[in-house]
N, CA and C of each residue as an Amber inpcrd file, in Angstrom:
protein
   516
 -12.6280000   3.4490000  -2.5380000 -11.8480000   3.2100000  -3.3520000
 -11.3920000   2.9600000  -4.7940000 -11.5810000   3.7800000  -5.4520000
 -11.8650000   3.4470000  -7.3800000 -10.4290000   3.4180000  -7.4790000
 -10.7710000   1.7510000  -9.0650000  -9.0230000   1.0760000  -9.5540000
  -9.4750000   1.5310000 -10.8440000  -8.5660000   2.1630000 -11.1210000
  -8.5130000   1.9480000 -12.9930000  -8.1860000   1.2410000 -13.7340000
  -9.1690000   0.3750000 -14.2670000  -8.6640000  -0.8680000 -14.9670000
  -9.0860000  -0.5680000 -16.4480000  -9.0760000   0.9310000 -16.4830000
  -9.3520000   1.2360000 -18.1740000  -8.5710000   0.3470000 -19.6110000
  -7.4530000   0.1090000 -19.2370000  -6.5350000  -0.7140000 -19.9480000
  -6.4830000  -2.0400000 -19.8060000  -7.8990000  -2.7090000 -19.2950000
  -7.2330000  -4.2090000 -19.3350000  -8.0370000  -4.7620000 -20.5150000
  -9.1840000  -4.1390000 -21.5450000  -9.8740000  -4.7470000 -22.0770000
  -8.3620000  -4.7280000 -23.2240000  -7.7560000  -3.3080000 -23.5670000
  -6.8110000  -3.2200000 -24.8440000  -5.8550000  -4.5590000 -24.6660000
  -5.4090000  -4.9720000 -22.6990000  -4.3120000  -6.1260000 -22.6640000
  -5.2180000  -7.5710000 -22.8880000  -6.2740000  -7.9420000 -22.9220000
  -7.1320000  -8.7610000 -23.3440000  -7.0330000  -9.3060000 -24.8360000
  -7.2010000  -7.9170000 -25.3970000  -7.2980000  -7.8350000 -27.3780000
  -5.8520000  -8.3330000 -27.4230000  -5.0790000  -7.7630000 -26.9570000
  -3.5080000  -7.9290000 -27.0540000  -3.0710000  -9.5560000 -26.9520000
  -3.5620000 -10.1740000 -25.8170000  -3.2450000 -11.4440000 -25.4030000
  -4.3290000 -12.4190000 -26.1040000  -5.1730000 -12.2000000 -26.8220000
  -5.9540000 -12.9470000 -27.7570000  -5.1970000 -12.8830000 -29.2470000
  -4.9540000 -11.7640000 -29.2610000  -3.7650000 -11.8300000 -30.9490000
  -2.9290000 -12.0240000 -31.0580000  -2.1470000 -12.1300000 -29.8050000
  -1.1290000 -12.9540000 -29.5890000  -0.8620000 -14.4870000 -29.2440000
  -2.4250000 -14.6920000 -28.9500000  -2.7040000 -16.0470000 -29.2860000
  -2.5860000 -16.5700000 -30.4740000  -3.7810000 -15.7250000 -31.2890000
  -4.0110000 -16.5050000 -32.3710000  -2.9740000 -16.5650000 -33.4150000
  -1.6300000 -15.6470000 -33.1890000  -0.5520000 -15.7540000 -33.9330000
   0.3830000 -16.5540000 -33.3730000   0.2080000 -17.4550000 -31.9660000
   0.7830000 -18.5130000 -31.4490000   0.2780000 -19.4890000 -32.1100000
  -0.7160000 -19.7060000 -32.2950000  -1.3300000 -20.7830000 -33.1370000
  -1.2340000 -21.2180000 -34.2490000  -0.8410000 -20.0170000 -35.0890000
  -0.8920000 -19.9670000 -36.7330000   0.1540000 -21.0700000 -37.1320000
   1.0330000 -21.4300000 -37.6080000   1.8920000 -22.0110000 -38.5210000
   2.9620000 -21.2860000 -38.8130000   3.3530000 -19.9850000 -38.9990000
   4.0970000 -18.9720000 -38.9780000   5.8390000 -19.8740000 -38.9880000
   6.4170000 -19.5890000 -40.4720000   7.9640000 -20.6240000 -40.2060000
   8.5760000 -19.3020000 -39.5550000   8.2580000 -18.0820000 -39.2490000
   9.1020000 -17.7490000 -38.3730000   9.8590000 -17.5800000 -37.1710000
  10.5000000 -18.3840000 -37.0920000  10.8990000 -18.7830000 -35.3460000
  11.1310000 -17.1960000 -34.8680000  11.4170000 -15.8930000 -35.1370000
  11.8180000 -14.6970000 -34.8120000  10.4900000 -14.5470000 -34.1910000
   9.0920000 -14.3350000 -34.8850000   7.7830000 -14.2840000 -34.3790000
   7.5680000 -14.8380000 -33.5150000   7.7560000 -15.9580000 -33.1640000
   7.7780000 -17.0180000 -32.0440000   8.3060000 -16.1590000 -30.6730000
   9.5270000 -16.0470000 -31.1180000  10.1080000 -15.4350000 -29.9410000
  10.0020000 -14.4130000 -29.0360000   9.2960000 -13.4800000 -30.0390000
   8.7770000 -11.8650000 -29.3940000   7.7130000 -12.4070000 -29.1280000
   6.8430000 -13.6410000 -29.4000000   5.5390000 -13.5770000 -28.5660000
   6.2030000 -14.5140000 -27.5020000   7.1000000 -15.0710000 -27.2770000
   7.1890000 -15.9050000 -26.0300000   7.3690000 -14.4330000 -24.6560000
   8.5290000 -13.4810000 -25.7700000   8.9890000 -12.2570000 -24.3960000
   7.7640000 -11.7150000 -24.2250000   6.8110000 -11.4620000 -25.4530000
   5.9460000 -10.2800000 -24.8410000   5.1020000 -11.1020000 -23.5470000
   4.4070000 -12.9060000 -23.8840000   4.0220000 -13.0710000 -22.9640000
   4.7060000 -13.4460000 -21.6770000   5.9560000 -13.1810000 -21.4320000
   6.7530000 -13.0360000 -20.3680000   6.4180000 -11.6500000 -19.5490000
   6.4670000 -10.7500000 -20.3500000   6.3540000  -9.4980000 -19.7730000
   4.8590000  -9.1800000 -19.3300000   4.0950000  -9.9990000 -19.8880000
   2.6710000  -9.5160000 -19.3890000   2.5410000 -10.3920000 -18.5870000
   2.8400000 -11.7270000 -18.1100000   2.7610000 -12.1210000 -16.6170000
   3.3380000 -11.4690000 -16.0330000   4.7600000 -11.2420000 -15.9050000
   5.4780000 -10.3660000 -14.9990000   4.6660000  -8.8120000 -14.3850000
   4.1200000  -8.4950000 -15.5360000   3.1840000  -7.1770000 -14.5020000
   2.0820000  -7.7720000 -14.1550000   1.6140000  -8.7480000 -14.6920000
   0.1920000  -9.2190000 -13.6150000   0.6720000  -9.6680000 -12.2250000
   2.0680000 -10.5240000 -12.3850000   2.6470000 -10.7030000 -11.0740000
   2.8620000  -9.5220000 -10.5470000   3.0070000  -8.5410000 -10.5220000
   3.4240000  -6.9960000 -10.0250000   2.3840000  -6.7830000  -9.4730000
   0.9360000  -6.2300000 -10.5090000   0.1860000  -6.0130000 -10.0630000
  -0.9350000  -6.3180000  -8.9340000  -0.6210000  -7.5900000  -9.6570000
  -1.0420000  -8.9110000  -8.0280000  -0.4040000  -8.4510000  -6.6210000
   1.4580000  -7.9120000  -6.5280000   1.5830000  -8.1260000  -5.5750000
   1.5770000  -6.8790000  -4.6830000   1.3500000  -5.7540000  -5.8870000
   1.3250000  -4.6800000  -5.2290000  -0.7870000  -4.4750000  -4.4370000
  -1.4500000  -5.1190000  -5.3390000  -2.6460000  -5.0890000  -4.6530000
  -2.5000000  -5.5870000  -3.1960000  -1.7710000  -6.8330000  -2.9740000
  -1.6710000  -7.7600000  -1.8110000  -1.1570000  -6.6340000  -0.8650000
  -0.1470000  -6.2080000  -1.4510000   0.8540000  -5.1380000  -0.4630000
   0.3030000  -4.3590000   0.2900000  -0.8790000  -3.3050000  -0.6430000
  -1.8200000  -2.1320000   0.0240000  -2.6410000  -2.5200000   0.6960000
  -3.2210000  -4.0810000   0.3820000  -4.5200000  -5.1140000   1.2830000
  -3.6490000  -5.3370000   2.3640000  -2.3860000  -5.6000000   2.7040000
  -1.8350000  -5.7270000   3.9720000  -1.4290000  -4.1210000   4.9810000
  -1.5200000  -3.7850000   4.1140000  -1.3720000  -2.1580000   5.1630000
  -2.3930000  -1.8530000   5.2250000  -3.2060000  -1.6320000   4.5910000
  -4.7790000  -1.1670000   4.8350000  -5.1190000  -2.0100000   6.2120000
  -5.3090000  -3.2150000   6.1190000  -5.4920000  -4.6520000   7.0040000
  -4.7840000  -3.6530000   8.5480000  -3.7890000  -3.6730000   8.0950000
  -2.7720000  -3.7480000   9.6800000  -3.3340000  -2.2100000  10.2390000
  -3.2700000  -0.9420000   9.5050000  -3.8120000   0.4730000   9.5130000
  -5.1810000   0.1490000  10.4500000  -5.9140000  -0.1720000   9.6790000
  -7.4790000  -0.1810000  11.1750000  -7.4900000  -1.0470000  11.9980000
  -6.3590000  -2.3900000  11.9280000  -6.3760000  -3.0040000  12.7310000
  -5.7120000  -2.5550000  14.0590000  -4.7710000  -1.6420000  13.4740000
  -3.9000000  -1.2180000  14.9050000  -4.3950000   0.1790000  15.1140000
  -4.3570000   1.4470000  14.3610000  -5.2050000   2.5260000  14.3520000
  -6.7660000   2.5450000  14.5500000  -7.2320000   1.9440000  13.8040000
  -8.7720000   2.1580000  14.1780000  -9.2770000   1.3190000  14.9890000
  -9.0980000  -0.1360000  15.3500000  -9.9010000  -0.2430000  15.9980000
  -8.7510000  -0.7790000  17.5890000  -7.2250000  -0.3480000  17.6820000
  -7.1110000   0.1040000  18.7240000  -6.4900000  -1.3800000  19.1470000
  -5.9750000  -2.3790000  18.3370000  -5.7310000  -3.7800000  18.5510000
  -4.0350000  -4.0740000  18.5590000  -3.4480000  -3.6380000  19.7040000
  -2.3520000  -4.3080000  19.6470000  -1.6580000  -5.3250000  19.2320000
  -2.2780000  -6.4600000  19.0430000  -2.2010000  -7.9790000  18.7620000
  -1.2480000  -7.6850000  16.6780000  -2.5200000  -6.2450000  16.5690000
  -1.8160000  -6.3400000  15.1310000  -0.1750000  -6.1200000  14.8420000
   0.2580000  -5.8730000  15.9700000   1.9980000  -4.9730000  15.6470000
   2.2170000  -6.5270000  15.2020000   2.3570000  -7.6660000  16.0110000
   2.9650000  -9.4100000  16.0460000   2.0900000 -10.0420000  14.5560000
   1.3300000  -9.1160000  14.2170000   0.7760000 -10.0950000  13.5000000
   1.3610000  -9.7580000  12.0950000   1.5530000  -8.1950000  11.8890000
   2.3900000  -7.9150000  11.0670000   3.3910000  -6.8790000  11.1520000
   3.9920000  -6.8660000  11.7440000   5.2080000  -5.8760000  12.2290000
   6.5870000  -6.9520000  11.8580000   7.3220000  -6.8530000  11.3420000
   8.4870000  -7.6320000  11.0650000   9.1860000  -8.1870000  12.6830000
  10.3470000  -8.9490000  13.0470000  11.2630000  -8.4710000  14.5600000
  11.8860000  -7.4010000  14.0990000  12.6570000  -6.6400000  12.7740000
  13.6150000  -6.6000000  12.9380000  12.9630000  -4.8200000  12.1720000
  11.8490000  -5.0600000  13.0830000  11.1320000  -3.5970000  12.5770000
  12.2200000  -1.6970000  12.7480000  12.1950000  -1.3230000  11.3920000
  13.0200000   0.0440000  11.3920000  12.0660000   0.8200000  11.5470000
  12.1050000   2.1770000  12.4710000  11.3900000   2.9210000  12.5490000
  12.2400000   4.2840000  12.1410000  11.4850000   5.0770000  11.1240000
  11.9640000   6.0610000  11.2820000  11.4300000   7.7070000  11.5960000
  10.2840000   7.5020000  12.4040000  10.0030000   8.3050000  13.1870000
  10.9580000   8.7590000  14.1970000  11.4990000  10.2470000  14.4590000
  12.7470000  10.4930000  15.4170000  11.8110000  10.3150000  17.0560000
  10.7860000  10.5290000  17.0070000   9.6490000   9.9930000  18.4170000
  10.1770000   8.7190000  18.9400000  10.5170000   7.9580000  18.0940000
  10.0420000   6.0350000  18.3710000  11.5300000   5.2680000  18.0760000
  11.7620000   4.7410000  19.0970000  13.1710000   3.6560000  18.6460000
  12.5930000   2.3760000  17.4360000  13.5040000   1.8400000  17.4280000
  13.3730000   0.7550000  16.2120000  12.3860000  -0.2730000  17.0050000
  11.5930000  -1.0870000  16.9120000  11.2710000  -2.7360000  16.9300000
  10.1350000  -2.7270000  17.6250000   9.4490000  -3.5480000  17.3570000
   7.9250000  -3.8290000  18.1420000   7.5640000  -3.1860000  19.1720000
   8.6530000  -3.7220000  20.1950000   8.2070000  -3.1510000  22.0730000
   8.1180000  -2.0400000  21.8230000   8.8050000  -0.6710000  21.1050000
   8.8240000   0.8550000  21.5300000   7.3580000   1.1830000  20.7310000
   7.0340000   0.4570000  19.3080000   5.9060000   0.5260000  18.9640000
   4.5700000   0.1090000  19.8730000   4.5710000  -0.4730000  20.7040000
   3.6260000  -1.3010000  21.5030000   3.3670000  -0.6000000  22.7790000
   4.8190000   0.2330000  22.8350000   4.4280000   0.8870000  24.0830000
   3.7010000   2.3750000  23.4620000   4.2850000   2.7320000  22.5460000
   3.5490000   4.1190000  21.8090000   2.2290000   4.1080000  22.0730000
   1.5440000   2.9710000  21.3370000   0.2480000   2.6860000  20.8720000
  -0.4600000   2.8300000  22.3900000   0.0350000   2.2300000  23.2300000
  -0.4820000   2.1450000  24.2850000  -1.0470000   3.7880000  25.3030000
   0.2320000   4.5270000  25.1630000  -0.1450000   5.6620000  25.4610000
  -0.9410000   6.4300000  24.6620000  -1.1580000   6.0930000  23.4080000
  -1.6270000   6.7740000  22.0200000  -3.1530000   6.5570000  22.4590000
  -3.0600000   5.3220000  23.0890000  -4.4420000   4.7520000  22.8020000
  -5.0630000   5.2230000  23.7910000  -4.9010000   5.4650000  24.7310000
  -5.3620000   5.3500000  26.3440000  -6.5780000   6.0530000  26.1480000
  -7.8000000   5.5060000  26.5530000  -9.0830000   6.2940000  26.5460000
  -9.4260000   6.7860000  25.3160000  -9.0350000   6.1950000  24.1880000
  -9.8280000   6.2520000  22.6590000 -10.4960000   5.3970000  22.4380000
 -11.5750000   5.4090000  21.9470000 -12.8460000   4.5220000  21.6180000
 -11.9320000   3.6410000  19.7470000 -12.4740000   2.7450000  19.8410000
 -12.3280000   2.2090000  18.0570000 -12.9350000   3.2990000  17.2370000
 -12.4930000   3.2960000  15.8010000 -13.1440000   4.0900000  15.2040000
 -12.3340000   3.4190000  13.5030000 -13.0700000   3.7480000  12.5770000
 -13.0090000   3.3120000  10.8110000 -12.0620000   4.6250000  10.8710000
 -10.5120000   4.1200000  10.3620000  -9.6790000   4.7210000   9.2940000
 -10.4230000   5.2340000   8.4030000 -10.1110000   6.9370000   8.2860000
 -10.4070000   7.2130000   7.0810000  -9.0590000   7.4700000   5.9630000
  -9.1770000   6.5640000   4.9700000  -8.1230000   6.5820000   4.1540000
  -8.4490000   7.0940000   2.7890000  -7.4330000   8.5370000   2.7390000
  -7.5930000   9.0180000   1.2080000  -6.9760000   8.3670000  -0.1660000
  -5.7050000   7.9690000   0.2760000  -5.4760000   7.4510000  -0.7420000
  -4.5670000   6.0000000  -0.1490000  -4.0130000   5.2920000  -1.2480000
  -3.2120000   4.1280000  -0.9270000  -2.8970000   4.0050000  -1.9890000
  -1.3140000   3.3920000  -2.0180000  -0.3170000   2.9310000  -3.1310000
   0.4640000   2.2180000  -2.8800000   1.1050000   1.4240000  -3.7610000
   2.0640000   0.5000000  -4.4720000   2.9480000   0.8950000  -5.0900000
   4.1510000   0.3710000  -4.7300000   5.5440000   0.7070000  -5.5700000
   6.4190000  -0.4360000  -5.2860000   5.8730000  -1.8140000  -5.4960000
   6.5080000  -2.9510000  -4.9880000   6.2990000  -3.5290000  -3.5040000
   7.9060000  -3.0640000  -3.3670000   7.7410000  -3.5040000  -1.5630000
   6.9440000  -1.9880000  -0.3630000   7.0700000  -1.1050000  -1.3910000
   7.1200000   0.1900000  -0.5800000   5.0180000   0.8000000  -0.7570000
   4.8580000   0.9000000   0.2860000   3.0690000   0.6750000   0.1270000
   3.2970000   2.2690000   1.0770000   2.2640000   2.9680000   0.4710000
   1.8520000   4.5590000   1.4240000   0.2150000   4.3290000   1.4680000
   0.5310000   5.2240000   2.4700000  -1.1870000   5.1090000   2.8570000
  -1.2300000   6.7650000   3.1730000  -2.4090000   7.3440000   2.6960000
  -2.4170000   8.9650000   3.4530000  -4.2580000   8.3260000   4.0160000
  -3.9770000   9.1610000   4.9170000  -5.0810000   9.2710000   6.5210000
  -5.5910000  10.8310000   6.8480000  -6.7110000  11.0120000   6.9940000
  -7.1830000  11.9950000   7.6150000  -8.0620000  11.5180000   9.1470000
  -7.0980000  12.1750000   9.6690000  -7.1070000  11.6310000  11.2240000
  -7.2510000  12.5420000  12.3980000  -8.3970000  12.0460000  13.4620000
  -8.6100000  13.5710000  14.3330000  -7.9260000  12.8730000  15.4640000
  -6.8370000  14.4680000  16.6200000  -6.4820000  13.7630000  17.6850000
  -7.0870000  15.1610000  18.5250000  -7.9740000  14.5150000  19.2050000
  -8.7760000  15.4420000  20.3880000  -9.3830000  16.3290000  19.3790000
  -9.3940000  17.8680000  19.1810000 -10.1590000  18.4170000  18.4070000
  -9.6390000  18.7860000  17.0480000  -8.7810000  18.6300000  16.8200000
  -7.1770000  18.8640000  15.7470000  -7.7670000  17.8370000  14.6490000
  -7.6160000  18.1510000  13.7000000  -7.5700000  17.2580000  12.7540000
  -6.4240000  17.2800000  11.5880000  -5.7290000  15.5810000  11.4010000
  -4.5710000  15.5070000  10.7200000  -4.8930000  14.9040000   9.7960000
  -3.6190000  15.2510000   8.4990000  -3.5660000  14.8370000   7.5920000
  -1.9650000  13.9050000   7.6070000  -2.0900000  12.6230000   7.7130000
  -0.7410000  11.8880000   7.7190000  -0.6620000  10.8330000   6.3180000
   0.3330000  10.8680000   6.8580000   1.1750000  10.2170000   5.3770000
   2.3620000   9.3420000   5.6140000   1.7640000   7.8730000   6.0980000
   2.7490000   6.4040000   6.2840000   3.6540000   5.9660000   5.0300000
   4.1930000   5.8960000   5.0040000   5.2380000   4.7880000   4.3020000
   5.6080000   3.5610000   4.5700000   5.3960000   2.5220000   4.3420000
   5.8320000   1.2630000   4.7530000   6.7000000   0.5470000   4.2450000
   8.2050000  -0.1950000   4.1380000   8.5500000  -1.2430000   3.6220000
   8.2890000  -2.3710000   3.8920000   7.6280000  -3.3020000   2.8820000
   7.5940000  -4.7210000   2.9670000   8.7980000  -5.4510000   3.2270000
   8.6690000  -6.8540000   3.6720000  10.0500000  -7.7010000   3.8450000
   9.6070000  -9.3800000   4.0530000   9.3620000  -9.7150000   3.5480000
   9.2530000 -11.8390000   3.9130000   7.6120000 -11.3290000   4.1330000
   6.2460000 -11.0410000   3.9410000   5.0460000 -10.5910000   4.5180000
   4.8650000  -9.8570000   5.4860000   5.7240000  -8.7530000   5.5710000
   5.9000000  -8.0580000   7.1990000   6.2270000  -6.7780000   7.1560000
   5.6260000  -5.9940000   7.8920000   6.1770000  -4.3110000   7.4390000
   7.4540000  -4.2470000   8.4560000   8.6720000  -4.2040000   7.5280000
  10.0560000  -3.9040000   7.8060000  10.1630000  -2.5560000   8.5360000
   9.4760000  -1.6880000   7.5960000  10.1820000  -0.2240000   7.7270000
   9.0320000   0.6420000   8.0100000   9.6710000   1.8420000   8.3400000
   8.2100000   2.8620000   8.1810000   8.6950000   4.2730000   8.2820000
   7.9860000   5.0520000   7.7320000   7.9210000   6.3800000   7.6230000
   7.0100000   7.3610000   7.7390000   6.9230000   8.2880000   8.1530000
   5.5310000   9.3910000   8.4380000   5.9550000  10.4460000   8.3140000
   5.0660000  11.5180000   8.1290000   4.5370000  12.8780000   8.4220000
   3.3830000  12.9230000   8.5610000   3.3160000  14.1010000   9.1200000
   1.8380000  14.6910000   9.6030000   1.9810000  16.0460000  10.1170000
   0.6530000  16.5710000   9.2860000   0.3130000  17.9240000   9.4950000
  -1.1840000  18.4290000   9.8780000  -0.7560000  19.0050000  10.6260000
  -2.4960000  19.3950000  11.0600000  -2.9650000  20.2960000   9.7610000
  -4.2570000  20.0500000  10.2300000  -5.3580000  21.0080000   9.1220000
  -5.4020000  22.3810000   9.4890000  -4.9230000  23.5660000   8.7230000
  -5.4350000  24.4760000   9.2100000  -6.7890000  24.9170000   9.0840000
  -7.3280000  25.8500000   9.6810000  -8.7310000  26.7460000   9.7120000
  -8.5890000  27.1230000   8.6250000  -7.6180000  27.8880000   8.0180000
  -7.7630000  29.0000000   6.4670000  -6.6970000  28.7090000   6.0610000
  -6.6890000  28.8230000   4.4640000  -5.7130000  28.1890000   3.7370000
  -5.4080000  29.3440000   2.5950000  -4.2580000  29.0220000   1.9960000
  -3.7390000  30.1080000   1.0210000  -4.2460000  29.9610000  -0.3770000
  -5.0160000  28.2070000  -0.2510000  -5.3820000  28.4200000  -1.2860000
  -6.6510000  27.3330000  -1.4490000  -7.5490000  26.7800000  -2.5700000
  -8.7050000  26.6070000  -2.5320000  -8.4090000  24.8750000  -2.8200000
  -7.9430000  24.5450000  -2.4680000  -7.0800000  22.5460000  -2.4150000
  -7.2760000  22.2050000  -1.3250000  -8.1370000  21.3950000  -1.2240000
  -8.1310000  20.5800000  -0.2060000  -6.9480000  19.6350000   0.2340000
  -7.2020000  19.5440000   1.3980000  -5.2260000  18.8860000   1.6630000
  -5.7230000  17.3120000   1.3610000  -7.2860000  17.1150000   1.5000000
  -7.6800000  15.5890000   0.8030000  -7.6100000  15.0360000  -0.3280000
């Protein structure tokens, strides 16, 4: 998965220019307040980007360990004790998920999850995957809400990939 980091050189130049302004003997205290404010905003942006990256990694690791490796222990490692489930076919809680994957994974081999898109907005992470179930292919979008370093809430939608499409745009 490619990350677009084309904005980093611009931020670096901006930070260097702020630092040089910061080191001058400018008698204007308003300029210093502006520089301090901008530095705090840059730090906040960096923290937010780092948190998004960490959240995406956690969900991707969970998804591979549970759905790819068929490792039920991933539920205890990654899922909150107060797990809320929005899929209408499952109850809330880790135990309901454990029971479901026992059925889903019966006779299934380990596999590498085919992640097509992965994104984060704060504590919300989405993962779009291409999955085979029997002889059918599905487009699956899962959304997770994280809380205290665990998956606290889950939504999902699944759509079978049709043999024919009314347009030339792939589902992935």
